[in-house]
DSSP file (Angstrom, degrees, kcal/mol; ACC not computed):
  #  RESIDUE AA STRUCTURE BP1 BP2  ACC     N-H-->O    O-->H-N    N-H-->O    O-->H-N    TCO  KAPPA ALPHA  PHI   PSI    X-CA   Y-CA   Z-CA
    1    1 A M              0   0    0      0, 0.0     2,-0.5     0, 0.0     0, 0.0   0.000 360.0 360.0 360.0 135.7    0.0    0.0    0.1
    2    2 A N        -     0   0    0      1,-0.1     0, 0.0     2,-0.1     0, 0.0  -0.818 360.0-175.9 -89.5 126.6    1.2    3.5   -0.8
    3    3 A Y        -     0   0    0     -2,-0.5    -1,-0.1     2,-0.0    28,-0.1   0.615  28.5-137.4 -99.1 -14.8    0.8    5.9    2.1
    4    4 A N        -     0   0    0      1,-0.1    -2,-0.1     2,-0.0    23,-0.0   0.861  33.7-176.1  49.7  42.5    1.9    9.1    0.3
    5    5 A L        -     0   0    0      1,-0.1    -1,-0.1    22,-0.0    19,-0.1  -0.274  30.7-105.4 -65.3 154.6    4.0   10.2    3.2
    6    6 A I        -     0   0    0     14,-0.2    18,-0.1     1,-0.1    -1,-0.1  -0.744  37.2-126.8 -84.8 122.2    5.6   13.5    3.1
    7    7 A P        -     0   0    0      0, 0.0    -1,-0.1     0, 0.0    13,-0.0  -0.156  14.3-119.9 -62.3 153.6    9.4   13.3    2.5
    8    8 A F        -     0   0    0     12,-0.0     9,-0.1     2,-0.0     4,-0.0  -0.887  23.8-146.6 -99.5 113.1   12.1   14.9    4.7
    9    9 A P        -     0   0    0      0, 0.0     3,-0.4     0, 0.0     8,-0.0  -0.335  16.1-127.7 -66.1 161.6   14.2   17.4    2.6
   10   10 A L  S    S+     0   0    0      1,-0.2     2,-0.4    -2,-0.0    -2,-0.0   0.688  98.8  59.8 -85.0 -13.8   17.8   17.5    3.9
   11   11 A D  S    S+     0   0    0      2,-0.0     2,-0.3     0, 0.0    -1,-0.2  -0.419  82.3 106.4-115.2  53.7   18.0   21.3    4.3
   12   12 A I        -     0   0    0     -3,-0.4    -4,-0.0    -2,-0.4     0, 0.0  -0.907  66.8-108.2-126.0 160.3   15.2   22.0    6.9
   13   13 A T     >  -     0   0    0     -2,-0.3     4,-2.3     1,-0.1     5,-0.1  -0.286  31.2-109.2 -73.3 166.3   15.2   22.8   10.5
   14   14 A P  H  > S+     0   0    0      0, 0.0     4,-1.7     0, 0.0     5,-0.1   0.836 121.3  56.2 -65.2 -32.3   14.2   20.6   13.3
   15   15 A E  H  > S+     0   0    0      2,-0.2     4,-1.4     1,-0.2     5,-0.1   0.920 109.8  44.1 -57.6 -53.1   11.0   22.7   13.7
   16   16 A E  H  > S+     0   0    0      1,-0.2     4,-1.7     2,-0.2    -1,-0.2   0.887 113.1  51.4 -69.2 -37.6   10.0   22.1   10.1
   17   17 A A  H  X S+     0   0    0     -4,-2.3     4,-2.2     1,-0.2    -1,-0.2   0.831 105.5  55.5 -72.0 -25.1   10.9   18.4   10.3
   18   18 A L  H  X S+     0   0    0     -4,-1.7     4,-2.1     2,-0.2    -1,-0.2   0.823 105.9  52.8 -70.6 -31.3    8.7   18.0   13.4
   19   19 A K  H  X S+     0   0    0     -4,-1.4     4,-2.5     2,-0.2    -2,-0.2   0.894 108.1  49.7 -66.6 -40.7    5.8   19.5   11.3
   20   20 A I  H  X S+     0   0    0     -4,-1.7     4,-3.0     2,-0.2     5,-0.3   0.972 109.5  52.7 -65.6 -48.4    6.3   16.9    8.6
   21   21 A V  H  X S+     0   0    0     -4,-2.2     4,-2.2     1,-0.2    -2,-0.2   0.927 109.9  47.8 -44.1 -53.2    6.4   14.2   11.4
   22   22 A E  H  X S+     0   0    0     -4,-2.1     4,-1.7     1,-0.2    -1,-0.2   0.878 112.6  48.7 -67.2 -35.9    3.0   15.4   12.7
   23   23 A S  H  X S+     0   0    0     -4,-2.5     4,-1.8     1,-0.2    -1,-0.2   0.916 110.4  51.4 -70.2 -34.2    1.6   15.5    9.1
   24   24 A N  H  X S+     0   0    0     -4,-3.0     4,-2.3     1,-0.2     5,-0.2   0.825 105.1  54.9 -70.2 -31.0    2.8   12.0    8.5
   25   25 A F  H  X S+     0   0    0     -4,-2.2     4,-1.7    -5,-0.3    -1,-0.2   0.905 109.2  50.3 -64.9 -38.1    1.2   10.7   11.7
   26   26 A I  H  X S+     0   0    0     -4,-1.7     4,-2.0     1,-0.2    -2,-0.2   0.914 109.5  49.4 -67.8 -41.6   -2.2   12.2   10.4
   27   27 A I  H  X S+     0   0    0     -4,-1.8     4,-2.1     2,-0.2    -1,-0.2   0.896 111.8  47.7 -66.4 -41.8   -1.7   10.5    7.1
   28   28 A L  H  X S+     0   0    0     -4,-2.3     4,-2.5     2,-0.2    -1,-0.2   0.790 106.5  60.1 -70.9 -26.0   -1.0    7.0    8.8
   29   29 A S  H  X S+     0   0    0     -4,-1.7     4,-2.1    -5,-0.2    -2,-0.2   0.950 107.2  43.9 -64.0 -47.4   -4.0    7.6   10.9
   30   30 A G  H  X S+     0   0    0     -4,-2.0     4,-2.1     2,-0.2    -2,-0.2   0.926 113.9  48.9 -58.6 -47.9   -6.2    7.7    7.9
   31   31 A A  H  X S+     0   0    0     -4,-2.1     4,-2.2     1,-0.2    -2,-0.2   0.869 110.2  53.8 -69.5 -32.9   -4.5    4.8    6.3
   32   32 A S  H  X S+     0   0    0     -4,-2.5     4,-2.7     2,-0.2    -1,-0.2   0.947 107.2  50.5 -59.0 -48.4   -4.9    2.8    9.7
   33   33 A M  H  X S+     0   0    0     -4,-2.1     4,-2.1     1,-0.2     5,-0.2   0.955 112.8  47.1 -55.3 -48.7   -8.6    3.6    9.7
   34   34 A K  H  X S+     0   0    0     -4,-2.1     4,-1.9     1,-0.2    -1,-0.2   0.860 110.9  49.5 -62.9 -35.9   -8.9    2.3    6.2
   35   35 A A  H  <>S+     0   0    0     -4,-2.2     5,-2.5     2,-0.2     4,-0.4   0.851 109.0  53.3 -75.1 -34.5   -6.9   -0.8    6.8
   36   36 A V  H ><5S+     0   0    0     -4,-2.7     3,-0.8     3,-0.2    -2,-0.2   0.925 111.0  47.9 -62.5 -44.5   -9.1   -1.6   10.0
   37   37 A V  H 3<5S+     0   0    0     -4,-2.1    -2,-0.2     1,-0.2    -1,-0.2   0.852 116.5  41.9 -65.2 -38.4  -12.3   -1.3    7.9
   38   38 A E  T 3<5S-     0   0    0     -4,-1.9    -1,-0.2    -5,-0.2    -2,-0.2   0.446 107.7-127.7 -85.9   1.5  -10.8   -3.5    5.2
   39   39 A H  T < 5 +     0   0    0     -3,-0.8     2,-0.9    -4,-0.4    -3,-0.2   0.886  47.9 163.3  40.8  51.3   -9.4   -5.9    7.8
   40   40 A N     >< +     0   0    0     -5,-2.5     4,-1.7     1,-0.2    -1,-0.2  -0.809  13.9 175.9 -97.9  94.2   -5.9   -5.7    6.2
   41   41 A T  H  > S+     0   0    0     -2,-0.9     4,-2.0     1,-0.2    -1,-0.2   0.792  76.1  57.7 -70.7 -29.9   -3.6   -7.0    8.8
   42   42 A E  H  > S+     0   0    0      1,-0.2     4,-2.0     2,-0.2    -1,-0.2   0.868 110.4  47.1 -70.9 -33.1   -0.4   -6.8    6.6
   43   43 A T  H  > S+     0   0    0      2,-0.2     4,-2.8     1,-0.2     5,-0.2   0.897 108.2  53.2 -70.5 -40.1   -1.1   -3.1    6.2
   44   44 A L  H  X S+     0   0    0     -4,-1.7     4,-2.5     2,-0.2    -2,-0.2   0.897 107.4  51.6 -63.8 -37.3   -1.7   -2.5    9.7
   45   45 A K  H  X S+     0   0    0     -4,-2.0     4,-2.6     2,-0.2     5,-0.2   0.957 111.7  48.4 -61.6 -48.0    1.7   -4.2   10.6
   46   46 A D  H  X S+     0   0    0     -4,-2.0     4,-3.0     1,-0.2     5,-0.2   0.919 111.6  48.8 -58.1 -43.7    3.4   -1.8    8.1
   47   47 A I  H  X S+     0   0    0     -4,-2.8     4,-2.8     1,-0.2    -1,-0.2   0.900 109.1  53.0 -65.6 -37.8    1.6    1.2    9.5
   48   48 A R  H  X S+     0   0    0     -4,-2.5     4,-2.3    -5,-0.2    -2,-0.2   0.930 110.6  46.9 -57.8 -46.0    2.6    0.1   13.0
   49   49 A N  H  X S+     0   0    0     -4,-2.6     4,-2.3     2,-0.2    -2,-0.2   0.935 113.1  49.2 -56.8 -50.7    6.3   -0.1   11.9
   50   50 A L  H  X S+     0   0    0     -4,-3.0     4,-2.4     1,-0.2    -2,-0.2   0.907 109.4  52.2 -59.9 -41.2    6.1    3.2   10.2
   51   51 A S  H  X S+     0   0    0     -4,-2.8     4,-2.1     1,-0.2    -1,-0.2   0.895 108.8  51.7 -66.3 -38.1    4.5    4.8   13.3
   52   52 A E  H  X S+     0   0    0     -4,-2.3     4,-1.9     2,-0.2    -1,-0.2   0.888 109.0  48.1 -62.9 -41.4    7.3    3.5   15.4
   53   53 A Q  H  X S+     0   0    0     -4,-2.3     4,-2.2     2,-0.2    -2,-0.2   0.896 113.3  48.3 -59.9 -43.6    9.9    4.9   13.2
   54   54 A L  H  X S+     0   0    0     -4,-2.4     4,-2.6     2,-0.2    -2,-0.2   0.834 107.9  54.0 -69.2 -34.0    8.2    8.3   13.2
   55   55 A T  H  X S+     0   0    0     -4,-2.1     4,-2.9     2,-0.2     5,-0.2   0.923 109.8  49.4 -68.1 -41.5    7.8    8.2   17.0
   56   56 A Y  H  X S+     0   0    0     -4,-1.9     4,-2.3     1,-0.2    -2,-0.2   0.949 114.2  44.2 -53.8 -50.7   11.7    7.7   17.1
   57   57 A I  H  X S+     0   0    0     -4,-2.2     4,-2.6     2,-0.2    -1,-0.2   0.913 112.1  53.5 -59.5 -44.9   12.2   10.6   14.8
   58   58 A E  H  X S+     0   0    0     -4,-2.6     4,-2.7     1,-0.2     5,-0.2   0.958 111.6  44.8 -55.6 -57.4    9.7   12.7   16.7
   59   59 A H  H  X S+     0   0    0     -4,-2.9     4,-1.7     1,-0.2    -1,-0.2   0.790 112.6  49.9 -59.3 -35.2   11.5   12.1   20.0
   60   60 A S  H  X S+     0   0    0     -4,-2.3     4,-3.0    -5,-0.2    -1,-0.2   0.913 111.8  50.1 -71.3 -43.0   14.9   12.7   18.6
   61   61 A L  H  X S+     0   0    0     -4,-2.6     4,-2.6    -5,-0.2    -2,-0.2   0.948 113.8  43.8 -55.8 -51.4   13.6   16.0   17.0
   62   62 A K  H  X S+     0   0    0     -4,-2.7     4,-2.3     2,-0.2     6,-0.2   0.880 113.1  51.6 -71.3 -32.8   12.1   17.2   20.3
   63   63 A A  H  X>S+     0   0    0     -4,-1.7     5,-2.0    -5,-0.2     6,-1.5   0.901 111.0  49.3 -68.9 -39.6   15.2   16.1   22.3
   64   64 A A  H  <5S+     0   0    0     -4,-3.0    -2,-0.2     4,-0.2    -1,-0.2   0.915 112.2  49.2 -66.4 -34.9   17.3   18.1   19.8
   65   65 A L  H  <5S+     0   0    0     -4,-2.6    -2,-0.2     1,-0.2    -1,-0.2   0.916 116.2  39.4 -66.1 -40.3   15.0   21.2   20.2
   66   66 A D  H  <5S-     0   0    0     -4,-2.3    -1,-0.2    -5,-0.2    -2,-0.2   0.584 114.1-114.6 -89.4  -7.6   15.1   21.2   24.0
   67   67 A G  T  <5S+     0   0    0     -4,-1.4    -3,-0.2    -5,-0.2    -4,-0.1   0.706  84.8 113.8  88.5  21.3   18.8   20.3   24.2
   68   68 A T      < +     0   0    0     -5,-2.0     2,-0.4    -6,-0.2    -4,-0.2   0.460  41.3 108.3 -99.9 -10.2   18.4   16.9   25.7
   69   69 A L        -     0   0    0     -6,-1.5     2,-0.3    -9,-0.1    -9,-0.0  -0.551  47.1-173.1 -74.4 125.5   19.7   14.8   22.8
   70   70 A I    >   -     0   0    0     -2,-0.4     3,-2.3     1,-0.1     4,-0.4  -0.876  36.9-106.2-116.1 161.9   23.1   13.3   23.5
   71   71 A D  G >  S+     0   0    0     -2,-0.3     3,-1.3     1,-0.3     4,-0.1   0.777 115.9  62.9 -48.5 -32.5   25.3   11.3   20.9
   72   72 A S  G >  S+     0   0    0      1,-0.3     3,-1.5     2,-0.2    -1,-0.3   0.690  84.6  75.3 -83.1  -9.5   24.6    8.0   22.5
   73   73 A D  G X  S+     0   0    0     -3,-2.3     3,-0.7     1,-0.2    -1,-0.3   0.789  92.0  57.9 -58.8 -27.7   20.8    8.4   21.8
   74   74 A Y  G <  S+     0   0    0     -3,-1.3    -1,-0.2    -4,-0.4     3,-0.2   0.513  99.0  58.9 -81.6  -3.0   21.8    7.5   18.2
   75   75 A N  G <   +     0   0    0     -3,-1.5    -1,-0.2     1,-0.1    -2,-0.1  -0.139  65.7 118.2-118.6  33.0   23.4    4.2   19.3
   76   76 A L    <         0   0    0     -3,-0.7    -1,-0.1     1,-0.2    -2,-0.1   0.660 360.0 360.0 -76.8 -12.6   20.4    2.5   20.9
   77   77 A H              0   0    0     -3,-0.2    -1,-0.2     0, 0.0    -2,-0.1   0.479 360.0 360.0-100.8 360.0   20.2   -0.4   18.5
């Protein structure tokens, strides 16, 4: 399924990137509702994975904005 997520340009500020993350959450929310109605479990798994990735990006951006992001945060995996 194509979710039509908004891509992240390389030359944007963390604030702008956070707005893109929020917009992508809205897009995924709509796709999730559609997948629930259609009983499409594979799509729901994909959306869950994408949501987890967006959540990680969101937390990293918020930490960068408030100054609590440390280098070791990138080495969690």
